[in-house]
N, C-alpha and C positions, 0 to 999 in steps of 0.2 A: 528414662534415659533418653538423651536426644539421638536425633539419627546421627549427627557427626561425631559423639561418641561411640556408636555403636562400628564406626568403620574403623576409627582411629586405631591404629598398630597391627592391622590385618594382613598388609602389605609384607611388613617387616616379620611378621609371625611366619607367613607363607615362606618368605624368603630365607630365614634362618632354617626352617625344617630342610626344604629344597638344599641348602648348602650345607648344613649338618654341624654350623658353629658359626657364633657371632662374628668373627673375625671374618671370615668371608662372605657373610651378609652383608655386614659393614662395608666391606670394600666393593662388592658389586652394586650397592644402593647409593654409594658416596658418602657414607655417616662415618662416623666415630665409631669405635667398639663401645664406648660409653654411652653414645646415645641409643645403641640399638639395645643394650643393656637396660636402660631407663625404661625404653619405649615397652619392651616385654614385662617389666616389672608392672607398669602403671596398665597394660593390657589385663595380667592376669590379675591386679588389684580390683578392676571394673565389673570382671567376670565371677570373680569370687571362688576360683579354683587355680590349681596349678596347670599348666599345659605341658611344660617340659620337666625332665628330670635333669639336672645339669651337674655332672662332674668337672673336675679341671680337664680331660681329657675328652667328653663325649657329651651327646645331648641324646635324650630319648623323651618320645611323645608319652602322657599318661594317656590312659583310657580316654578320659575327658578332651585331652588334648588332640588325639586321634579324630573324635568325633567331630570337633570344632574344627579341625585342619580340612576335613572333608569338604564341611561346608564353605569353607573359606575359600577353597578352589572351586569350588561350585558357583560361587559369587563372583569372583575374579574371572571366569570364564563366561559368565552371564555378561558382568559389564564389557569386556572386550568385545562379546557379539553384538550388544547394544551400539558401542560405538563404531563397528564396521558398518552396521547395518545404514548408518546415516551420514559417515564419511567415505565407506569404499564401497557403497553399491551402487547400481547403475544411475546414470543420470536422466531416467525418464520421469517427466513430471508426472507428479502423482498427488494425492491429499486433496484436501478440501481448499478453494481459492474463493476466499471472501472479497468482494470487488464492489466498490460503488461508481457510479457514473450518473452525470445528468440523463433525465429520459429523453430528450430531442435529440442530443449527440448519439445516445445508445441507439435509439431506432435508425438514425441517417448513416452512422459510421462503424459503430463498435459492434453491432448483434451480430452482423455477418461474420465478421473476423472472431468472436469469442465463439459461435457455433461451429466455426474449420477447427479451431483451437480443441475443442471438447471432442471432436469427431478425431482429432489425430491423437489425441490421448484420452484415452477410454477409462484410463486411472483415475483421473481428477473430475471432483463433484465440484460444485458450483453454490455459493450464498451469494446473492444478485441483490444490492440496493440499488434501486432506481429510485433517485430524488435530486434536486436541486439545491438542497441544502447543505451545509457546509458540516461535514462529519469529522468527529476527533478521532483520526486514523488509529493512533497508539489506545485510545481509553476502550474502542468500540471493536478493537480488534480485527482490523481490515487489512489484509495483504497489500491491497493496492486499491488506491482511490484515483480515478481519473476526474481533473477539475479543467474547467473552460474559463479563462480570466485573460484579461489583457495583459496584468502582471500579478505574480503570485509570491507570495511573503511569507515564505517557511523554512526560516533559517536552520530549524531543529531538524527537518526530512529531506529526503534526498527527493529532487523533483526534475524528472526528464522530458523536455520538450518532444511532442511527438507529431504535433501536427498543429499548422497555423491558419486559423479560418476567416475569412473576411467578415464584416458587418456592413448591415446595409438599414437605411432608412426606407419603410415601405409603407404603402396603404391600399386597400384594397379601390376596384376600380368604382364601387357602390360608393364607396365613402367620397371618393375624388369628385363621382357626379353629384354628389348632393352637397359637398361643402366646397368644390373647387379646389385647385392644386396648389400648393404654396410654390413659390419660385425662389425663395432665399430662406436660408434656415431661420432665421430672426422671426419669418412668420408662422411660425409653430408657435408661439404665443397666443395666435389668434385660432387654432385648432387644437381638436380635442387628441391628445397623447398619451400612449397607454406605456407604464415606466415598470422597470422591472425592480422590484424592492430589495433584492439581494443586493445590489449595489449599494456604496454608502451615499450618493448622491443620484437617487432614479431623476430627478426632474431637471436635471444638469446635463444636457448634450453640448461635446466637444465637436468641432468641425474644425478642419483644416483644408484650407485654399490650395490648390495645387502650387500658386505661386505669392501666397499671402501669409499671414499671420494666423497661429491657429485663436479660435475664440468661443465663446461658451453661451449657450441658450438656455435660458431657463424655459422649459415648455410648461405648457399649462395641463397637467395631470388630470385625464376622464377616470383612470383607472391604474391601480397598480396591481402586480401580480408577482409572486413569488414563484412561480413556473413559467419556463419559456412555450411550453405547450399551451396553457392555458391563454398567454398573452397572444400567440400566434392565429388561437380560436375568435379571440377578440377582433383582430384586425381582419381578419378573413371575413368577421361578419358584420366588418362595416363600421366597426365602434371607434375605431380611431387611426392613429399614426403611432407605430411602434418603429424601434431600432433594434435589431437582434442579431445573432451569430447565423451566418447563411445555413447551417447543419438544421436549423428550425424553419427556415423560409424557402427551400428550394423547393419543395412541392408546390407550394402557391405561385413561386415566381415562373416555375416552369409550365404550369397550366395556364397562366396569363390572369388568375384572378389578382393577384400581387404586381404592384409597379413599383419600381425602383424610384424613389426620390433625391435630389441631390448629387446625382453621380460625378458631379465634377468638385466634390468634396471628398477628403480623405476621412474615410472612418477608423476608430480604433481597430485592432485586428486582434481577435482573440487567441490566444495560445492555449493549446490544448496539451494538459501536461501529465503524464504519470507518476503519482506521487507515493512513495514507500517508505517506511521506517528508517532502513540502514542498507547501504552496500553490503557490510560484511554478513556472513552466512544468509546470503540470498537464496531462497529454494529455486530450485530448478523450475517449478510450476509458474513462480512470479517473472522469472528471467527470460522464459521462453515466449510469455506471453508479454512483456514489455519488448521483446524483439520483434515479434509477428507484429505488433500493433505499429512499430517504428517502419516495418519494411511494407506494410499494406493500405497504411496513410502517408507514404511519401507523394 
């Protein structure tokens, strides 16, 4: 017997016993007397026993009906407790948070926030995926995915922008000493460039002059990487020129090892999004973590 069949009629049966008549149960549940009688007959037929002895003036539980009634009361009580547990309990974040985040962004911005969150809410456990690859949020069971991209097309998901990150074209001082510094973006087709293979067109770099029209340069690719940290390591080693979000490059720029090129040209801004399946029934652990990300990354 299916689970639905097991539960059909239980509420009506319990209400009939509590009220002492079909008419009172029908009035309380908003059904007709005939509907109550029909459902009781169906319930007894499924169980193969008589639950109630009926007369025109009274109802009485049979021994089997009394045993079944006690179990049904417990079942309804347990169901109500389960409902209250998730709808009327405290709003303190708890349970497992399954999170995916790009490696470089995690190390530069997200890690300290996540540590703060886990210390603040000790009943939250963590399942962390660090990867630049695109994940299927729903199929892979993620509560939250953090993505960094100029534009995000996820019409079936909820995407909240939490941070805007500048992008730079950079080269190491050792590379520039060896190959010379390009002074115009079009000179990049005479240089070794490192592309990000997760982009649709990793060899096409867009530049926008402050007071001119946007144009695209087909750069000469020395290497392709699907990971921003690997790309950063190659450029710091002097292998080529790359264009990446600031969160990958901040260490090399601040140390003086990496030099920003073409500062007079605007680069695409990389937006950081918190992506999750639905606003409905959003758990407190996800909602609070998104709020903390938004506040800390302002």
